[in-house]
N, C-alpha and C positions, 0 to 999 in steps of 0.2 A: 503492499500499499504506499509506503513511503518514496518508495521508487516512482509511483505513477505520479504523485503529489509533486514531485520535484521535476519533472516532466512539465507539467502544467505549469510551474512558474518559471521557465528557462526558456519555452516556445512561444514565439509571437506569432508565426506562421502557421498556420494550422493544419498545411498539408506537412511540413517539418516533423509539427506535434503528432500527427499520425503515424508516420513513418516509426518514429522513436517508439510511440505507443505499440503499434502493431510488432516491431523488434521486440520489445519487452515482454509483449504477451507470448509471443513465438518461444524466448529463450527461456522464459518460466513459465511455460505453460502446466504443467502438473499443480505447479501453485497458485494458480489461478483460474484454470479452467471449472471447477466447481463452485467457484465463488461468486456470490450475488456483484461483488466487485466486476467480474467477467462479463458478465450481461451490460453492465452499468458501461463498461469500455466498448463492446459492441454497438450500445447504442448512441453511445458517442461519436465512434468509426461512421455509422449509419447516417447520422443527422450532419457532420462535418462536410462529409462527400454529397450528401444530397442538397445541401445549402451551395459547396461550390457548382456543382453542376447546374442548379436553378440561376446561377450567376452568370452562368454562362462559361464556364469552365468545359466543355465540350470533351477534352483530352482526358478526362476523370470519368467519363461516363461507364467505361468497364468496370473502372474499379469501384462505382455505386451502384453497377447491377451485382459485381460481386458482395458486396455490403449486404445486400438486400437478402442472397442468400444467406449469407453469414445469419445473419439476424434470423431468419427464418429456420438455421440448421438449429437452432437453439429450444428449438419446440417439435419440430418436424425431423425426419428420415432424409436430410438431405446431405452433401458432402460432410466430412468431419471438420469442426471448427478451425483447427490449425491449420489443413491442406487450405483454405479459404485465405484466412489472413495470409497466409506467404502468396499466395494468388493475388490478393490487394497491395500487397508491399511491391510484388514485382509489377505491377502496372500502375505505381505511384513513381517509377522512375528510381 
């Protein structure tokens, strides 16, 4: 949790923040994957990407679509969240 809070404090660019957040979630997947914090992080990923796409950042559409799948994977039988996190990170550049 402390690492996530420190990410929030040091990043002003939302996409850089997402890259750091997703990298942290992947690296410490076992620590965060079953926690309410993980669900909150997934919501944050979805929300930031949605806002960016709505603001006209069309290069992030693929990442946004994957975040929709990631969000759904928490409740449904979709690809494992860790695989989707890696794919979103790849598409962010």
